[in-house]
C-alpha positions in Angstrom: 2.2 10.0 -11.0 5.9 10.2 -11.4 6.4 11.9 -8.1 4.3 9.3 -6.2 6.2 6.4 -7.8 9.6 7.9 -7.1 8.8 8.7 -3.5 7.4 5.2 -2.9 10.4 3.6 -4.4 12.6 5.9 -2.4 11.0 4.9 0.9 11.2 1.2 0.1 14.9 1.6 -0.8 15.6 3.6 2.4 13.9 0.9 4.5 16.1 -1.8 2.8 19.3 0.2 3.5 18.2 0.6 7.2 17.4 -3.1 7.5 20.9 -4.0 6.2 22.7 -1.4 8.3 21.0 -2.2 11.6 20.5 -5.9 11.2 23.5 -6.7 13.5 22.0 -4.5 16.2 18.7 -6.4 16.4 16.7 -3.7 14.7 14.1 -4.7 12.1 12.5 -2.5 9.4 9.4 -3.1 7.3 7.2 -1.0 5.0 3.5 -1.3 4.5 2.3 -0.8 1.0 -1.5 -0.7 0.9 -3.3 -0.3 -2.4 -6.8 1.0 -2.9 -8.0 1.9 0.6 -11.5 3.3 0.8 -12.1 6.6 2.5 -8.7 8.1 1.6 -7.9 11.2 -0.5 -6.0 9.0 -2.9 -9.0 6.7 -3.5 -11.2 9.8 -4.2 -8.5 11.2 -6.5 -8.5 8.0 -8.6 -12.3 8.1 -8.9 -12.3 11.8 -10.0 -9.4 11.1 -12.4 -11.4 8.3 -14.1 -14.4 10.6 -14.4 -12.3 13.4 -15.9 -10.1 11.4 -18.2 -12.3 8.6 -19.3 -15.7 10.2 -19.0 -17.0 7.6 -16.6 -20.0 8.3 -14.3 -19.1 8.2 -10.6 -20.7 4.8 -10.2 -18.6 3.4 -13.1 -15.4 5.0 -11.7 -16.1 3.5 -8.3 -16.7 0.1 -9.7 -13.6 0.3 -11.9 -11.4 1.5 -9.0 -12.3 -1.7 -7.1 -11.2 -4.2 -9.7 -8.8 -6.2 -7.4 -9.3 -10.0 -7.5 -11.1 -9.5 -4.2 -13.6 -7.1 -5.9 -13.2 -4.3 -3.3 -10.8 -1.9 -1.8 -9.1 -2.3 1.6 -10.3 -0.6 4.8 -8.5 1.5 7.4 -9.0 -1.4 9.9 -7.2 -3.8 7.6 -4.2 -1.4 7.3 -4.1 -1.2 11.1 -4.1 -5.0 11.3 -1.0 -5.2 9.1 0.6 -2.4 11.2 -0.2 -4.4 14.3 1.4 -7.5 12.8 4.5 -5.6 11.9 4.9 -4.0 15.3 3.7 -6.8 17.6 3.8 -10.2 15.8 6.4 -10.2 13.1 9.3 -12.6 13.9 12.7 -11.0 14.8 14.2 -12.5 11.7 11.8 -10.6 9.4 13.5 -7.4 8.1 13.8 -5.5 4.9 10.3 -6.6 3.9 7.5 -4.7 2.1 4.1 -5.9 3.4 1.8 -5.4 0.4 -1.9 -5.5 0.9 -3.5 -4.9 -2.5 -6.4 -7.4 -2.6 -4.4 -9.5 -5.1 -3.6 -6.7 -7.7 -0.4 -7.8 -9.4 -1.0 -11.6 -8.7 
């Protein structure tokens, strides 16, 4: 939706501004942009939208919604691993970065 895209772009833009403004103070900023995470309201909304707008069965919609090159959606545990990396393992020189975890969508 338009609102979703605008808010996501706004958050990424704000993170980049913060990264630039606070770089000389040793602060780093990153965003995590997961795509297609099972067990979320958004994933369920996608499935229901496919059923409603394209007349797909639930099984067809679930299969279609998992069409990343990896053939599946991400998990909550995988999002937490990216978060853990950003907080505990990312090098100090890494800032203004969007960490995308989409299973290869867009590659």
